[in-house]
N, C-alpha and C positions, 0 to 999 in steps of 0.2 A: 504493500500500500504506500509506503514511503517513497518508492520509486515510481509511483503512478501506474503500476501494472494492473492491479486489481482493486476492487472494493470488497471489504470483508463482511460476511455474515457469520456470526459465531453462535454455535448451538451448544448449550450446556447450562450449568448452574450459573445464573447471572452474577451473583455476588462474587463467586470465585473468578469468573472471567474478568470482572471489573478490577478486582485486586491484582490479577496478573497483568492486565493492561497498564495499571498504574506503576507496577514494578518496572515495566519496559518504557515508561515515560510517554505512554499513549493515553488518549482520552476516549472514554466510552462513547462520547458524542460522535466520534468519527466512524463508528461501527454500528451495524444493526445486530442486536443481541436477541436471540430467541431463547428465552428462559425455559430450560427443560431439566428435570431431575427424575430420571427413570432408567429403564434398562437400556443397555448398549444397542440392542437391535432396534428398539423403538426410536432411539436417537438417530440411528442410521436411516430408518424409514422416514423420519421427519425431514431429514436433509434431502433425501431423494424426492420427497413430496414438494419441497421448495423449488427444486429444479423442474419437476413436471409442471408446476404451476407458473413457470416463467419468472420466478422471483430470484433465481440464481442460475448461473450458467455452468459452473463447474463444481461438483461435489468433491470434498476432500476428506479423507480419513483422518480423524484426530486420535485421541488416546482411547482407542477401543480395539478389540480383536479383529483381525482381518476377516475371519469367518463371518462375523456379524455384519460387517460392512459389505462384504461380498453378497451375502444373502439378500440384503436390501436392494443392491444393484441388480441382481440376477432374477429377482421375482418376476415371473412372466406377466403378472397382472398389475402390480404396483411399482415395479422397478424401472430400469432404464434399458430394457431390451427392445430393439427395434421391432416393429409390428410383424415384419416378415419372419423373424426368429431364425433366419438362416445364417446370420453373421456369427463368426466365432468371437466369443468374448474372452479375452486373455490379458494377462499382465505382461508388461514390457519394462525391463530395466535398461537404463542407458548410462554408459560411462565413456570417458575419453581414453583412448589408447593410441599412443604414438601419433598424436595429432589428428586423430579421426574418431568419429563416434562408432561405438560398437553396442549392439542391443542384445539383451538376453531375454528369452521368452520360453517357458513361463515359470515364474518362481512363486506364484501365489494362487492362481485360479484353476488351470487345467492340470489334472493329475498326470495324464500320459497322452501325448499326441499319437495319432495313428495315421494310417495311409490316407484317410479322408480329411486330415487336418488342413485347415487353411493357415496361412501365416498372418496372425492378427497384428503383428508388428509392422506390416508394410506401410500403413498410414503414418506411423511415427517416422519411419525412414524417409518417406516422401516429404514430410513436413520439414525434415532436416536437410532437404535438398538432394537426397539420393533417389534418383528417378527409377533405377532398376537395381535394387539391392541384391547383394550376394548373400545367400543363406547357407549356413553350414548346419547339417543335421548331426549333432554330436553323439559320439560314443567314446570308448576308450582306445580304439584302434581304427585303422583305415580299411582293414580287410574284413570281409563278411564271414562270420562263423555262427553256426547254429547254437553253439555253447554260450554265445552272448546275444540274447534276443534283441537288444537295442541296435546292433549292427544290421540285423535283418530288416527291422522296421525302418531304419534310416535309409537303407537301399531302396525299399519300397516307396517311401515318401519322395526320395530324390528322383526315382524313375517315373513316378506319377507326374511330378512337376506341379508347380503352382504358378498361375498367371501373375505377371508383374514382377517377377524376380528370377534370378539364376540360382538354382538350388543343387547342392551336392551332399553326399553322405554315403557311408559314415566317414566322419572326420573326427580325430581326437582334437582336444582344445588347441594344442600347439600347432597341429597341422591346419587348423582353421584360421588362426590369427598371426602366426609367426612365419615370415618368409624365410628366416634363417633355418627354422625347423623343416620347412618344405624342401629347402635345398639339400639338407642332410638326409632327409628321407626319400629324396628323389620322387616327390609326389607331382604328378602332372594332372592338374585339375583347375578349372577356371575360377573356383571359389577359394581353394587352398591358400592360406596365408593372408587373405584379404577379405575375410568374411565381414559383412556388415551386421548380420543377424545370426545369433547362435540359438538354434532350436534344440532345447534339451530333451532327452528321452523321458524323463520323469520329473515331477515337481520337486522331489527331494534333491535331485541334482541341481535344478535351477535355484532352489532356495540356498543351498550350500554355496554354489558358485557366486550368487548375488552377494551373500554375506561375506564370503572370502574376499571378494573385490573390495568390500567396505572395510572390514576389520583387519585383514592381513595385508592387502595391497595398498590400503589407505585411499582408495578411490572415492570420489564423491559421486554417488549414484542418484539418478533421477528415476522416478517410477510412475507409470501410468497404466490405466486399463484401456484396452482397445476393443472396438466392436460394440460398445454401448452407444446410446443415442446422443451422447455428448462426451467430451474428454473427461476422464475421471482421475483424480490424484489419489494414489494409494501408496503410502509409505509405511515402513516399520515404525512402531512406537519409539524405538531406540535410534532411529535415523537422526543424523545431525541436522541442525537448522539449515545448513547449506543444501543438503540433500532435499529437504522439503521445499526450499526456495526454488531450486532448479526444477523440481517436479512441477511446481506451479507455472514456471516459465514455459515448460514443455507443453503443458495443457493449454496455456494461452496461445502459444504458437500454433498448436493444432486447430484452435478455434479460428485463428486468423487465416489459416490455410484451407479451412473447410469450404 
C-alpha cells in the first residue's frame, strides 16, 4: 500500500488488527477492516465472498492453514472456480535463479499430476514475459524405469504434450536447470538446463523443494494459485515479508496482464 500497488482489506479481529497497524506506524483509517472472530475456514469463505461480490480483486492467505484457505477457493458453489470447471487449479512458486525466473508447481494444491495434467503455471510464465515456457517434468533420473513410477508418468506427460509450452521429462533437478550438469551428463534435450517451469511428480516433492529454496538456499519465493477466476496469493504462514510482498506483486501483474 505504501508503494501505491494495492489497497488493503483486512479480515480478522478488528482490535488486534488495529494494534498491529499501529505497531507498523499505519493508520486504520487507510484500510477497510472486516471484523471477524470465528473459524479459519469461515474467515477464508468470507474473503472469497468479498471477491465474488466485487469488493476485492485478489484474495490473500493470512495466518491460517493452507487446507482451509484452499477449501474456500476450490468450493464449486461458493469458491473461485470458473463456471466451466475445466481449468486446472494449482499452486505456483516463483524464484530467481541465475538471472531468470524459475517456477515450481505444485507445492500446495495438487497431490500428483498425471498424463491428463495441464500446466497451471503457464499464465504466470506468460505474465513474466515468457511466451513459450520450457517445462521440465521432474524425477530423480533422466532414464525411464518401471522401478521409479515418476519417470514413467513424466515420459507420458512429456509425450502427450501441453499446448503453449515445450515440455520434456523425466529430468532430474540438475538436468532441468543447470547447463553445467547437462554438459557433464551429455543430455540432448530442448528443455534440459533451461527449464522455466518445474513440474513435480508429487506434492511432497514440491513442498520440500519450495521450502528448501527458502530455508536452505535463502531464496525469496513468490507464490500464487493459478486457474481460479482471479489471481490468488497463497503463502506459508512462516514466509518472510519479502516473500509475501513479491507474491502480491505477482498477483497484481497477472491482473494487469489478464
